C-alpha positions as CSV (number, residue, x, y, z in Angstrom):
1,M,43.4,141.1,68.9
2,K,46.6,142.4,70.4
3,K,49.0,139.7,71.3
4,A,51.1,139.5,74.4
5,Y,54.0,137.2,74.8
6,Y,56.3,136.2,77.6
7,I,59.9,136.8,76.2
8,V,63.1,136.5,78.0
9,S,65.5,138.9,76.5
10,L,69.1,138.2,75.9
11,V,70.0,140.5,78.8
12,I,67.8,138.5,81.3
13,A,69.0,135.2,79.8
14,T,72.6,136.3,80.2
15,S,72.1,137.2,83.7
16,L,70.5,133.9,84.4
17,L,73.8,132.2,83.0
18,T,76.1,134.3,84.9
19,G,74.1,134.4,88.2
20,C,73.5,130.7,88.6
21,N,76.5,128.7,90.1
22,N,74.8,125.4,90.5
23,D,74.9,123.7,87.1
24,A,72.0,125.7,85.6
25,S,73.1,127.1,82.2
26,G,72.2,127.2,78.6
27,L,70.1,129.0,76.1
28,E,67.8,127.7,73.5
29,D,66.3,129.6,70.7
30,I,62.7,128.7,69.8
31,T,61.0,129.8,66.6
32,S,57.6,129.4,68.1
33,T,54.9,132.1,67.7
34,E,52.6,132.4,64.7
35,T,51.0,135.9,64.8
36,E,47.8,137.0,63.2
37,S,49.8,138.2,60.2
38,G,51.2,134.8,59.7
39,T,54.8,135.8,60.6
40,S,56.8,134.1,63.2
41,D,58.6,135.6,66.3
42,N,61.9,134.2,67.6
43,L,61.6,133.8,71.4
44,T,64.9,133.3,73.1
45,R,64.2,131.3,76.3
46,A,66.7,130.0,78.9
47,F,66.7,126.4,79.8
48,P,69.3,124.5,81.8
49,Q,71.8,122.9,79.4
50,D,72.4,119.1,79.7
51,N,75.8,118.9,81.3
52,G,76.1,115.1,81.2
53,A,75.1,114.7,84.9
54,E,73.8,111.2,85.6
55,E,70.5,110.4,87.6
56,L,70.7,108.6,90.8
57,Q,71.3,105.0,90.0
58,G,69.8,101.7,91.5
59,N,67.1,101.0,93.9
60,E,65.7,103.4,96.5
61,A,68.3,102.5,99.2
62,E,71.2,102.7,96.8
63,M,70.0,106.2,95.5
64,F,69.8,107.6,99.0
65,W,73.1,106.2,100.0
66,Q,74.7,108.0,97.0
67,I,73.2,111.2,98.3
68,L,74.1,110.4,101.9
69,Q,77.9,110.2,101.1
70,G,77.9,113.8,99.9
71,V,75.5,115.6,102.2
72,D,75.8,119.1,103.5
73,D,77.7,118.7,106.8
74,D,75.0,120.7,108.7
75,F,72.1,118.8,107.2
76,P,71.9,115.8,109.5
77,R,71.8,118.0,112.7
78,R,68.9,120.0,111.6
79,Q,65.5,119.5,113.3
80,A,63.1,118.4,110.6
81,G,59.8,116.4,110.2
82,Y,58.3,117.1,113.5
83,Q,57.0,119.8,115.8
84,I,58.6,120.7,119.2
85,T,58.7,123.8,121.3
86,Y,62.0,125.1,123.0
87,A,60.8,124.1,126.4
88,Q,59.8,120.6,125.3
89,Y,63.2,120.1,123.6
90,E,65.0,121.3,126.8
91,E,63.1,118.9,128.9
92,I,64.0,116.0,126.7
93,K,67.6,117.2,126.6
94,D,67.9,117.3,130.3
95,F,66.4,113.8,130.7
96,T,68.9,112.5,128.0
97,D,71.8,114.2,129.5
98,E,71.1,112.5,132.8
99,L,70.4,109.1,131.1
100,L,73.8,109.2,129.3
101,A,75.9,110.8,132.1
102,N,78.4,107.9,132.2
103,R,78.6,107.6,128.4
104,T,81.4,109.5,126.5
105,T,81.3,108.3,122.9
106,E,78.7,108.9,120.1
107,S,78.3,105.2,119.8
108,Q,77.8,104.7,123.5
109,K,75.3,107.5,123.6
110,Y,73.4,106.2,120.7
111,R,73.2,102.7,122.3
112,G,72.0,104.2,125.6
113,I,69.1,106.0,123.8
114,W,68.4,102.9,121.7
115,N,68.1,100.7,124.7
116,W,66.0,103.1,126.8
117,M,63.5,103.4,124.0
118,G,63.3,99.7,123.5
119,S,62.4,99.3,127.1
120,N,60.1,102.2,127.6
121,I,58.2,103.1,124.4
122,K,55.3,100.8,123.4
123,Y,53.8,100.5,120.0
124,N,50.3,101.9,119.7
125,W,48.7,98.7,118.5
126,D,45.2,99.8,119.1
127,L,45.7,103.1,117.2
128,D,44.6,105.2,120.1
129,P,44.0,108.6,118.5
130,A,45.0,110.4,121.7
131,C,48.5,109.2,121.2
132,S,50.3,111.8,119.1
133,N,53.5,111.0,117.2
134,E,55.1,114.3,117.9
135,P,58.3,113.8,119.9
136,Y,57.3,115.4,123.2
137,A,54.0,113.4,123.3
138,V,55.8,110.2,122.7
139,F,58.3,111.1,125.4
140,T,55.5,111.7,127.9
141,N,52.9,109.1,126.8
142,K,55.4,106.5,125.9
143,K,53.1,105.2,123.1
144,C,53.2,105.7,119.4
145,V,53.5,104.1,116.0
146,C,56.6,104.1,113.8
147,Q,56.6,107.9,113.1
148,G,56.7,108.6,116.8
149,Y,59.7,106.2,117.4
150,A,61.6,108.0,114.5
151,N,60.7,111.4,115.9
152,L,61.7,110.8,119.5
153,L,65.0,109.0,118.4
154,S,65.7,112.0,116.3
155,V,65.3,114.5,119.1
156,M,67.1,112.6,121.6
157,L,70.1,112.1,119.4
158,H,70.0,115.7,118.3
159,T,70.3,116.8,122.0
160,Q,73.6,114.9,122.0
161,G,74.9,116.4,118.7
162,I,74.6,113.1,116.8
163,D,73.7,113.2,113.2
164,V,70.3,111.8,112.5
165,I,67.8,111.9,109.6
166,N,64.1,111.0,109.6
167,V,63.0,109.0,106.6
168,N,59.8,107.6,105.3
169,G,59.0,104.8,102.9
170,L,57.8,101.1,103.0
171,L,58.5,98.3,105.4
172,D,58.5,95.1,103.2
173,Y,55.7,93.2,105.0
174,A,53.8,96.1,106.6
175,G,53.4,99.1,104.2
176,G,54.1,102.7,105.1
177,H,56.9,103.2,107.6
178,A,59.2,105.7,109.2
179,W,62.7,105.1,110.6
180,N,66.0,106.9,110.8
181,Y,69.5,107.1,109.4
182,V,72.2,107.8,112.2
183,R,75.9,108.6,112.0
184,H,77.9,107.6,115.0
185,G,81.4,106.4,115.2
186,G,82.3,107.8,111.9
187,R,79.8,105.5,110.0
188,W,76.1,105.8,108.8
189,W,73.6,103.3,110.2
190,V,70.1,102.5,109.2
191,S,68.2,102.5,112.4
192,D,64.6,101.2,112.8
193,R,63.9,101.5,116.5
194,T,60.3,100.4,116.0
195,N,61.3,96.9,114.8
196,G,64.8,96.8,116.3
197,F,66.5,96.7,112.9
198,E,70.0,98.1,112.4
199,F,72.2,97.9,109.4
200,K,75.4,99.5,108.3
201,A,74.2,102.0,105.5
202,E,76.9,100.9,103.1
203,N,75.6,97.3,103.2
204,V,72.7,98.2,101.0
205,D,71.8,94.7,99.9
206,E,71.1,93.7,103.4
207,Y,68.1,96.1,103.8
208,K,67.2,97.4,100.4
209,D,64.2,95.0,100.1
210,R,63.1,95.5,103.7
211,L,63.3,99.2,104.2
212,V,62.4,101.0,101.0
213,I,63.1,104.7,101.3
214,Y,60.9,107.2,99.5
215,S,61.7,110.5,101.2
216,A,64.0,112.1,103.7
217,D,63.2,115.2,106.0
218,G,65.4,118.2,105.5
219,N,67.5,119.6,102.7
220,F,70.6,117.7,102.1
221,L,72.4,120.5,100.4
222,E,71.8,124.3,100.5
223,T,73.5,127.0,98.5
224,Q,72.9,130.7,98.4
225,E,70.3,130.2,95.8
226,Y,68.8,126.8,96.4
227,G,67.8,124.0,98.8
228,F,67.8,120.4,97.6
229,N,66.1,117.3,99.2
230,Y,65.2,113.7,98.4
231,T,61.5,113.2,98.0
232,D,59.2,110.7,96.2
233,R,62.4,108.8,95.3
234,L,63.7,111.7,93.3
235,L,66.4,114.3,93.8
236,N,64.3,117.4,94.3
237,L,64.7,121.3,94.1
238,N,62.9,122.0,97.4
239,A,63.6,125.6,98.0
240,V,64.6,128.7,95.9
241,Y,66.2,131.5,98.1
242,E,67.4,133.8,95.4
243,S,66.4,134.1,91.7
244,E,66.0,136.4,88.9
245,D,62.4,137.2,87.7
246,A,62.7,134.3,85.4
247,L,63.7,131.2,87.4
248,M,65.7,128.6,85.5
249,V,65.5,125.3,87.4
250,P,69.0,123.8,87.7
251,F,69.9,120.7,85.8
252,S,72.0,119.2,88.4
253,V,73.6,119.6,91.8
254,T,77.1,119.0,92.9
255,L,77.4,117.4,96.4
256,N,80.1,118.0,98.9
257,N,82.1,115.0,98.0
258,G,82.2,116.3,94.4
259,S,79.7,113.9,92.9
260,R,77.1,115.5,90.6
261,Y,73.7,114.3,90.0
262,R,70.8,115.3,87.9
263,V,67.8,117.1,89.5
264,T,64.8,115.3,88.5
265,A,61.9,116.9,90.4
266,F,60.7,120.4,91.4
267,S,58.3,120.3,94.4
268,P,59.0,123.1,96.7
269,T,57.9,123.3,100.3
270,E,58.9,126.9,100.8
271,E,57.6,130.0,98.9
272,L,59.6,131.1,95.9
273,P,60.9,134.7,96.0
274,E,58.1,137.0,95.4
275,N,59.9,138.5,92.3
276,V,59.7,135.2,90.3
277,R,57.2,135.6,87.4
278,E,58.3,132.8,85.1
279,I,59.8,129.3,85.5
280,Y,62.0,127.5,82.9
281,I,62.1,123.8,83.2
282,G,64.7,121.6,81.5
283,S,64.8,118.2,80.0
284,N,65.9,116.9,83.4
285,I,62.7,117.4,85.4
286,K,60.4,114.4,85.5
287,Y,58.0,115.5,88.2
288,L,56.2,118.5,89.4
289,R,54.1,118.6,92.5
290,C,51.4,121.3,92.0
291,N,48.0,120.3,93.2
292,S,45.9,122.9,95.3
293,T,47.5,122.0,98.6
294,V,51.2,121.4,98.0
295,G,54.1,122.3,95.7
296,L,54.1,125.0,93.1
297,S,50.4,125.7,93.2
298,I,50.7,127.3,96.7
299,Y,54.5,128.1,97.0
300,A,54.7,130.0,93.7
301,P,51.9,132.6,94.2
302,N,53.4,135.2,91.7
303,V,54.3,133.0,88.8
304,E,52.5,133.8,85.6
305,A,53.9,131.4,83.1
306,A,56.1,128.2,83.0
307,Y,57.9,126.8,80.0
308,V,59.4,123.4,79.4
309,D,62.5,122.5,77.3
310,P,61.0,120.9,74.1
311,T,63.4,117.9,74.6
312,N,61.8,117.0,77.9
313,E,60.3,113.5,77.4
314,I,57.8,113.6,80.4
315,L,56.5,117.2,80.3
316,Y,55.7,119.9,77.8
317,S,54.3,123.3,77.9
318,H,51.7,125.4,75.9
319,A,51.2,129.1,76.3
320,G,52.8,129.1,79.7
321,V,50.9,126.1,81.1
322,V,52.7,122.8,81.8
323,Y,51.2,119.4,80.7
324,S,52.3,115.8,81.2
325,R,52.5,113.5,78.2
326,N,50.5,110.9,80.3
327,L,47.5,113.1,81.3
328,E,44.8,114.9,79.4
329,E,44.3,117.8,81.7
330,P,46.9,120.6,82.6
331,L,49.4,119.6,85.1
332,Y,50.4,123.1,86.2
333,I,48.6,126.4,85.6
334,P,50.6,129.1,87.3
335,A,48.8,130.7,90.1
336,A,49.1,134.3,88.8
337,M,48.1,133.6,85.3
338,K,45.1,135.6,84.3
339,K,44.5,134.6,80.7
340,L,44.5,130.9,80.0
341,R,44.8,129.7,76.4
342,L,43.9,126.1,76.1
343,M,45.3,123.6,73.7
344,P,42.9,122.0,71.1
345,E,41.3,119.0,72.8
346,E,38.6,116.8,71.3
347,V,36.8,116.7,74.6
348,I,37.4,118.8,77.7
349,G,36.0,116.6,80.6
350,K,35.2,117.1,84.3
351,N,37.7,119.1,86.4
352,Y,40.0,119.8,83.4
353,I,40.5,123.1,85.2
354,F,39.9,123.1,88.9
355,D,40.4,125.3,91.9
356,H,42.3,128.3,90.3
357,A,41.8,131.8,91.8
358,G,43.8,133.7,89.3
359,I,42.2,133.0,86.0
360,E,40.0,135.9,84.7
361,E,39.8,135.0,81.0
362,L,39.6,131.6,79.3
363,I,40.2,130.9,75.6
364,V,39.0,127.5,74.3
365,A,41.0,126.6,71.2
366,N,39.5,126.2,67.8
367,G,39.0,122.5,67.0
368,T,37.7,121.6,70.5
369,K,34.6,119.5,70.1
370,K,32.9,119.3,73.5
371,L,33.1,120.9,77.0
372,E,31.5,118.4,79.3
373,A,29.8,119.2,82.6
374,W,32.1,120.6,85.3
375,A,34.9,121.0,82.9
376,V,35.8,124.2,84.7
377,E,35.2,124.4,88.4
378,K,36.1,126.7,91.4
379,C,37.5,129.6,89.4
380,P,36.0,132.4,91.4
381,N,37.6,135.2,89.3
382,L,36.8,133.7,85.8
383,K,34.7,136.4,84.2
384,V,34.7,135.4,80.5
385,A,35.2,132.3,78.3
386,Y,35.6,132.5,74.6
387,V,34.3,129.3,73.1
388,P,34.1,128.5,69.4
389,L,30.6,128.2,67.9
390,D,31.1,124.6,66.7
391,T,32.1,123.5,70.3
392,E,29.4,121.5,72.0
393,L,28.9,123.2,75.4
394,D,27.2,121.5,78.3
395,P,25.1,124.0,80.4
396,Q,27.0,123.0,83.5
397,A,30.5,123.3,82.0
398,F,31.4,126.2,84.1
399,V,30.7,125.9,87.9
400,D,31.6,128.1,90.8
401,V,32.9,131.0,88.6
402,H,32.5,134.7,88.9
403,P,29.0,136.0,89.4
404,D,29.3,138.0,86.3
405,F,30.7,135.2,84.2
406,Q,29.8,135.1,80.5
407,V,30.4,132.8,77.6
408,I,31.2,134.4,74.3
409,R,30.5,132.2,71.3
410,Q,32.1,133.0,68.0
411,E,33.2,131.3,64.9
412,Q,36.9,131.7,65.8
413,T,38.3,132.6,69.2
414,G,40.6,135.0,67.6
415,I,43.6,133.4,69.1
416,K,45.7,132.0,66.1
417,D,49.0,132.2,67.8
418,I,50.2,128.9,69.2
419,V,53.2,129.0,71.5
420,A,55.3,125.9,70.8
421,D,57.2,125.6,73.9
């Protein structure tokens, strides 16, 4: 069988090094491919080099405070985390301008909005489904839960040019919660209008156990190539604006105050450039979001293969597929991958492969003992699966596949090459 490999040439690798200005550099040579003749090929792949950048340190509030001190100056004023039309925004702005007509400083305006909301917006204790948390609905209905308070406070402050960020996390005694960070009078404040809590952001010990921040809306830093945010308590590469065909995920990001931190997640909420065909993940990345509705699975439609630095302690890759060392099934199968080569597994259980529209050909590795029922489900273009004769195959192992799907059983699958990523 003719072999096909994804190889990044030295020319491409060099362009990656010279074209990326946000701490993403480094090459690693991997002797990795055993061919049918028994010889090995050297694959030169580009992974970001460990540049010594540290991870965000401390508890959740401390980590976000580290980011906040070096955010993009434009970040806090962006509208993010809610839906509002131009006409709705203008109506709220007209009202807020009138409300604050006699107030001149940022702090006075903030206090005027804070007090008005405290007197006029009521908590939706009965969880009336008719009460939306979108800011205009809160403004008109004057009833919402915490997300609505955060949204309306954000919009009203935005109309006055006051820096504000929507955040989500946990309230110590109540579970999931939403609140804001606001900058007025030259200082950042933690502002929970729902409960009437206010803290100076630098006094982390006063609120770190009460308001546990998980995620913040909006990119805190944007370069020509990337957008970064804080999500799931990690510093995340959220958007890729420009890239070579082989995307090398940056190792770290340098904030506006000069501090540099390690990027630890890749969970995009915007589609990758259409030319990106391969992704190279360094030792820094701990987390990928890539189920069927979010992250890489939907925002990287043209990616054919992803590779992980062998020194990564959380993730690894095999034949262009990413796995977690804590999970049995694949973590990320690129959306445009057509031929999927599985790793040898003693048992391939239910939903090992689920909801993948790109796969046309599946190769089960020699040494796999059993494919259980529903092992492969919702792969509408899967036409053929090569399964070793000595692998026990449940009659319902393949479900919701191509109408012309067939299983080919043979002593060896013919795939002797193992890509050691």
